[in-house]
A tleap script that builds the chain and sets N, CA, C and O, in Angstrom:
source leaprc.protein.ff14SB
mol = sequence {
  NMET GLU SER TRP ASN SER GLY ILE PRO ALA
  SER LYS TYR ILE VAL ALA HIE ILE LYS ARG
  CYS ASN LEU CYS ARG ASN HIE ASP ARG GLN
  VAL SER HIE GLY VAL GLU TYR THR PRO LYS
  LYS LEU ALA VAL PHE VAL LYS HIE ILE ARG
  ALA VAL LYS ALA ALA ILE LYS LEU ALA LEU
  GLU ASP GLU GLU VAL LEU GLN LYS CLEU
}
set mol.1.N position { 49.188 122.720 39.038 }
set mol.1.CA position { 48.595 121.446 38.705 }
set mol.1.C position { 49.495 120.290 39.124 }
set mol.1.O position { 48.993 119.220 39.467 }
set mol.2.N position { 50.796 120.477 39.106 }
set mol.2.CA position { 51.701 119.378 39.384 }
set mol.2.C position { 51.813 119.074 40.873 }
set mol.2.O position { 52.288 117.994 41.227 }
set mol.3.N position { 51.407 119.959 41.745 }
set mol.3.CA position { 51.609 119.759 43.175 }
set mol.3.C position { 50.903 118.529 43.721 }
set mol.3.O position { 51.385 117.937 44.686 }
set mol.4.N position { 49.785 118.123 43.144 }
set mol.4.CA position { 49.053 116.972 43.672 }
set mol.4.C position { 49.766 115.663 43.430 }
set mol.4.O position { 49.474 114.676 44.106 }
set mol.5.N position { 50.693 115.618 42.487 }
set mol.5.CA position { 51.352 114.351 42.173 }
set mol.5.C position { 52.846 114.498 41.956 }
set mol.5.O position { 53.457 113.651 41.305 }
set mol.6.N position { 53.444 115.544 42.482 }
set mol.6.CA position { 54.851 115.795 42.190 }
set mol.6.C position { 55.786 114.772 42.815 }
set mol.6.O position { 56.967 114.741 42.471 }
set mol.7.N position { 55.298 113.937 43.720 }
set mol.7.CA position { 56.152 112.951 44.357 }
set mol.7.C position { 56.358 111.683 43.555 }
set mol.7.O position { 57.212 110.871 43.911 }
set mol.8.N position { 55.605 111.486 42.483 }
set mol.8.CA position { 55.756 110.251 41.716 }
set mol.8.C position { 56.566 110.525 40.449 }
set mol.8.O position { 56.488 111.614 39.881 }
set mol.9.N position { 57.341 109.535 40.009 }
set mol.9.CA position { 58.204 109.747 38.841 }
set mol.9.C position { 57.454 110.098 37.557 }
set mol.9.O position { 58.009 110.763 36.682 }
set mol.10.N position { 56.216 109.665 37.434 }
set mol.10.CA position { 55.458 109.892 36.200 }
set mol.10.C position { 54.777 111.249 36.162 }
set mol.10.O position { 54.111 111.567 35.178 }
set mol.11.N position { 54.925 112.059 37.206 }
set mol.11.CA position { 54.151 113.298 37.291 }
set mol.11.C position { 54.337 114.214 36.090 }
set mol.11.O position { 53.366 114.799 35.610 }
set mol.12.N position { 55.567 114.351 35.595 }
set mol.12.CA position { 55.767 115.262 34.463 }
set mol.12.C position { 55.075 114.747 33.205 }
set mol.12.O position { 54.612 115.538 32.383 }
set mol.13.N position { 55.002 113.427 33.053 }
set mol.13.CA position { 54.317 112.854 31.899 }
set mol.13.C position { 52.799 112.989 32.027 }
set mol.13.O position { 52.108 113.249 31.042 }
set mol.14.N position { 52.296 112.815 33.227 }
set mol.14.CA position { 50.855 112.942 33.470 }
set mol.14.C position { 50.407 114.373 33.211 }
set mol.14.O position { 49.424 114.607 32.508 }
set mol.15.N position { 51.128 115.320 33.779 }
set mol.15.CA position { 50.780 116.732 33.615 }
set mol.15.C position { 50.863 117.140 32.147 }
set mol.15.O position { 49.976 117.830 31.644 }
set mol.16.N position { 51.914 116.721 31.462 }
set mol.16.CA position { 52.064 117.065 30.041 }
set mol.16.C position { 50.927 116.484 29.215 }
set mol.16.O position { 50.416 117.142 28.309 }
set mol.17.N position { 50.531 115.257 29.523 }
set mol.17.CA position { 49.445 114.632 28.770 }
set mol.17.C position { 48.129 115.373 28.982 }
set mol.17.O position { 47.430 115.696 28.021 }
set mol.18.N position { 47.798 115.638 30.229 }
set mol.18.CA position { 46.516 116.293 30.530 }
set mol.18.C position { 46.452 117.677 29.896 }
set mol.18.O position { 45.390 118.096 29.436 }
set mol.19.N position { 47.575 118.391 29.867 }
set mol.19.CA position { 47.590 119.735 29.284 }
set mol.19.C position { 47.282 119.728 27.792 }
set mol.19.O position { 46.698 120.679 27.274 }
set mol.20.N position { 47.675 118.649 27.092 }
set mol.20.CA position { 47.478 118.653 25.638 }
set mol.20.C position { 46.345 117.757 25.153 }
set mol.20.O position { 46.035 117.761 23.962 }
set mol.21.N position { 45.723 116.994 26.036 }
set mol.21.CA position { 44.712 116.022 25.621 }
set mol.21.C position { 43.297 116.566 25.833 }
set mol.21.O position { 42.879 116.816 26.963 }
set mol.22.N position { 42.579 116.742 24.742 }
set mol.22.CA position { 41.206 117.248 24.838 }
set mol.22.C position { 40.290 116.284 25.574 }
set mol.22.O position { 39.419 116.718 26.327 }
set mol.23.N position { 40.470 114.993 25.372 }
set mol.23.CA position { 39.620 114.004 26.033 }
set mol.23.C position { 39.768 114.093 27.551 }
set mol.23.O position { 38.773 114.059 28.275 }
set mol.24.N position { 40.993 114.205 28.030 }
set mol.24.CA position { 41.227 114.294 29.475 }
set mol.24.C position { 40.716 115.619 30.048 }
set mol.24.O position { 40.147 115.649 31.140 }
set mol.25.N position { 40.918 116.702 29.313 }
set mol.25.CA position { 40.423 117.998 29.801 }
set mol.25.C position { 38.903 118.014 29.838 }
set mol.25.O position { 38.312 118.540 30.781 }
set mol.26.N position { 38.262 117.443 28.821 }
set mol.26.CA position { 36.799 117.358 28.825 }
set mol.26.C position { 36.312 116.483 29.969 }
set mol.26.O position { 35.299 116.787 30.599 }
set mol.27.N position { 37.028 115.400 30.239 }
set mol.27.CA position { 36.671 114.526 31.354 }
set mol.27.C position { 36.726 115.299 32.674 }
set mol.27.O position { 35.796 115.227 33.476 }
set mol.28.N position { 37.805 116.031 32.894 }
set mol.28.CA position { 37.927 116.823 34.123 }
set mol.28.C position { 36.785 117.821 34.251 }
set mol.28.O position { 36.218 117.995 35.329 }
set mol.29.N position { 36.455 118.470 33.151 }
set mol.29.CA position { 35.372 119.449 33.156 }
set mol.29.C position { 34.033 118.790 33.491 }
set mol.29.O position { 33.263 119.310 34.299 }
set mol.30.N position { 33.762 117.645 32.865 }
set mol.30.CA position { 32.489 116.962 33.101 }
set mol.30.C position { 32.382 116.449 34.527 }
set mol.30.O position { 31.325 116.557 35.150 }
set mol.31.N position { 33.463 115.895 35.044 }
set mol.31.CA position { 33.450 115.390 36.420 }
set mol.31.C position { 33.237 116.538 37.401 }
set mol.31.O position { 32.485 116.397 38.365 }
set mol.32.N position { 33.889 117.666 37.165 }
set mol.32.CA position { 33.736 118.798 38.080 }
set mol.32.C position { 32.321 119.371 38.057 }
set mol.32.O position { 31.891 119.993 39.028 }
set mol.33.N position { 31.595 119.166 36.959 }
set mol.33.CA position { 30.208 119.627 36.869 }
set mol.33.C position { 29.208 118.546 37.249 }
set mol.33.O position { 28.001 118.784 37.210 }
set mol.34.N position { 29.686 117.371 37.615 }
set mol.34.CA position { 28.800 116.297 38.058 }
set mol.34.C position { 28.089 115.552 36.945 }
set mol.34.O position { 27.073 114.901 37.189 }
set mol.35.N position { 28.605 115.635 35.731 }
set mol.35.CA position { 27.999 114.933 34.597 }
set mol.35.C position { 28.331 113.447 34.700 }
set mol.35.O position { 29.478 113.078 34.951 }
set mol.36.N position { 27.330 112.603 34.508 }
set mol.36.CA position { 27.557 111.161 34.541 }
set mol.36.C position { 27.784 110.649 33.125 }
set mol.36.O position { 27.118 111.073 32.180 }
set mol.37.N position { 28.720 109.743 32.999 }
set mol.37.CA position { 29.033 109.150 31.707 }
set mol.37.C position { 28.035 108.061 31.350 }
set mol.37.O position { 27.516 107.363 32.221 }
set mol.38.N position { 27.775 107.928 30.055 }
set mol.38.CA position { 27.042 106.756 29.575 }
set mol.38.C position { 28.060 105.610 29.543 }
set mol.38.O position { 29.262 105.865 29.469 }
set mol.39.N position { 27.608 104.372 29.598 }
set mol.39.CA position { 28.562 103.255 29.546 }
set mol.39.C position { 29.459 103.286 28.300 }
set mol.39.O position { 30.627 102.902 28.364 }
set mol.40.N position { 28.912 103.739 27.179 }
set mol.40.CA position { 29.697 103.800 25.942 }
set mol.40.C position { 30.825 104.834 26.058 }
set mol.40.O position { 31.960 104.558 25.670 }
set mol.41.N position { 30.513 106.028 26.592 }
set mol.41.CA position { 31.534 107.059 26.766 }
set mol.41.C position { 32.569 106.630 27.804 }
set mol.41.O position { 33.760 106.905 27.657 }
set mol.42.N position { 32.110 105.962 28.842 }
set mol.42.CA position { 33.020 105.486 29.881 }
set mol.42.C position { 34.000 104.462 29.306 }
set mol.42.O position { 35.183 104.477 29.648 }
set mol.43.N position { 33.521 103.588 28.449 }
set mol.43.CA position { 34.393 102.583 27.822 }
set mol.43.C position { 35.469 103.247 26.963 }
set mol.43.O position { 36.615 102.798 26.946 }
set mol.44.N position { 35.104 104.308 26.255 }
set mol.44.CA position { 36.074 105.041 25.432 }
set mol.44.C position { 37.144 105.669 26.320 }
set mol.44.O position { 38.334 105.601 26.012 }
set mol.45.N position { 36.715 106.278 27.419 }
set mol.45.CA position { 37.673 106.931 28.309 }
set mol.45.C position { 38.583 105.905 28.988 }
set mol.45.O position { 39.781 106.144 29.136 }
set mol.46.N position { 38.027 104.779 29.398 }
set mol.46.CA position { 38.829 103.729 30.034 }
set mol.46.C position { 39.892 103.208 29.064 }
set mol.46.O position { 41.040 102.997 29.455 }
set mol.47.N position { 39.515 103.005 27.815 }
set mol.47.CA position { 40.467 102.544 26.802 }
set mol.47.C position { 41.591 103.569 26.625 }
set mol.47.O position { 42.760 103.205 26.493 }
set mol.48.N position { 41.225 104.840 26.625 }
set mol.48.CA position { 42.199 105.920 26.489 }
set mol.48.C position { 43.170 105.926 27.673 }
set mol.48.O position { 44.381 106.040 27.483 }
set mol.49.N position { 42.652 105.805 28.871 }
set mol.49.CA position { 43.490 105.820 30.070 }
set mol.49.C position { 44.470 104.648 30.057 }
set mol.49.O position { 45.636 104.805 30.420 }
set mol.50.N position { 44.002 103.486 29.642 }
set mol.50.CA position { 44.900 102.318 29.574 }
set mol.50.C position { 46.033 102.551 28.581 }
set mol.50.O position { 47.176 102.178 28.846 }
set mol.51.N position { 45.730 103.156 27.455 }
set mol.51.CA position { 46.758 103.443 26.450 }
set mol.51.C position { 47.759 104.477 26.970 }
set mol.51.O position { 48.964 104.344 26.760 }
set mol.52.N position { 47.253 105.494 27.642 }
set mol.52.CA position { 48.124 106.535 28.197 }
set mol.52.C position { 49.012 105.949 29.290 }
set mol.52.O position { 50.201 106.258 29.366 }
set mol.53.N position { 48.434 105.112 30.123 }
set mol.53.CA position { 49.198 104.477 31.202 }
set mol.53.C position { 50.351 103.653 30.623 }
set mol.53.O position { 51.467 103.698 31.141 }
set mol.54.N position { 50.088 102.910 29.564 }
set mol.54.CA position { 51.129 102.105 28.918 }
set mol.54.C position { 52.219 102.996 28.314 }
set mol.54.O position { 53.405 102.684 28.413 }
set mol.55.N position { 51.819 104.088 27.700 }
set mol.55.CA position { 52.789 104.999 27.091 }
set mol.55.C position { 53.673 105.653 28.151 }
set mol.55.O position { 54.876 105.813 27.943 }
set mol.56.N position { 53.088 106.028 29.274 }
set mol.56.CA position { 53.863 106.638 30.356 }
set mol.56.C position { 54.823 105.619 30.956 }
set mol.56.O position { 55.960 105.953 31.291 }
set mol.57.N position { 54.367 104.381 31.092 }
set mol.57.CA position { 55.240 103.329 31.621 }
set mol.57.C position { 56.460 103.150 30.715 }
set mol.57.O position { 57.584 103.031 31.202 }
set mol.58.N position { 56.240 103.132 29.409 }
set mol.58.CA position { 57.356 103.013 28.465 }
set mol.58.C position { 58.296 104.216 28.548 }
set mol.58.O position { 59.515 104.059 28.479 }
set mol.59.N position { 57.736 105.401 28.693 }
set mol.59.CA position { 58.557 106.607 28.799 }
set mol.59.C position { 59.425 106.565 30.055 }
set mol.59.O position { 60.584 106.978 30.023 }
set mol.60.N position { 58.873 106.074 31.148 }
set mol.60.CA position { 59.645 105.959 32.386 }
set mol.60.C position { 60.769 104.936 32.244 }
set mol.60.O position { 61.881 105.156 32.724 }
set mol.61.N position { 60.476 103.826 31.587 }
set mol.61.CA position { 61.512 102.812 31.364 }
set mol.61.C position { 62.622 103.361 30.472 }
set mol.61.O position { 63.801 103.113 30.726 }
set mol.62.N position { 62.256 104.100 29.439 }
set mol.62.CA position { 63.253 104.720 28.559 }
set mol.62.C position { 64.115 105.711 29.334 }
set mol.62.O position { 65.331 105.768 29.151 }
set mol.63.N position { 63.476 106.486 30.194 }
set mol.63.CA position { 64.195 107.470 30.995 }
set mol.63.C position { 65.198 106.781 31.922 }
set mol.63.O position { 66.324 107.251 32.084 }
set mol.64.N position { 64.786 105.667 32.527 }
set mol.64.CA position { 65.681 104.905 33.402 }
set mol.64.C position { 66.898 104.403 32.640 }
set mol.64.O position { 68.028 104.511 33.116 }
set mol.65.N position { 66.662 103.855 31.458 }
set mol.65.CA position { 67.761 103.327 30.645 }
set mol.65.C position { 68.728 104.445 30.271 }
set mol.65.O position { 69.943 104.263 30.345 }
set mol.66.N position { 68.207 105.585 29.877 }
set mol.66.CA position { 69.065 106.703 29.483 }
set mol.66.C position { 69.883 107.232 30.654 }
set mol.66.O position { 71.019 107.669 30.468 }
set mol.67.N position { 69.320 107.196 31.852 }
set mol.67.CA position { 70.052 107.673 33.025 }
set mol.67.C position { 71.200 106.738 33.384 }
set mol.67.O position { 72.204 107.172 33.948 }
set mol.68.N position { 71.052 105.459 33.059 }
set mol.68.CA position { 72.096 104.486 33.382 }
set mol.68.C position { 73.268 104.546 32.408 }
set mol.68.O position { 74.345 104.024 32.698 }
set mol.69.N position { 73.066 105.176 31.265 }
set mol.69.CA position { 74.147 105.256 30.264 }
set mol.69.C position { 75.208 106.252 30.663 }
set mol.69.O position { 76.183 106.440 29.935 }
savepdb mol mol.pdb
quit
């Protein structure tokens, strides 16, 4: 699973999140089966992705700071 994004610094955080997040795994399953989202479900998923993106950004910044110590 990591091979598609192993070149970016956030890859380990992305892979770890997807492995444990039911919402993301369900999204992958639905997309692979061609299921279309309702606008309400899409809004929930978009909100989730924005929160995850912010959390990963913070984790990367923390990692950078720790490496400089």
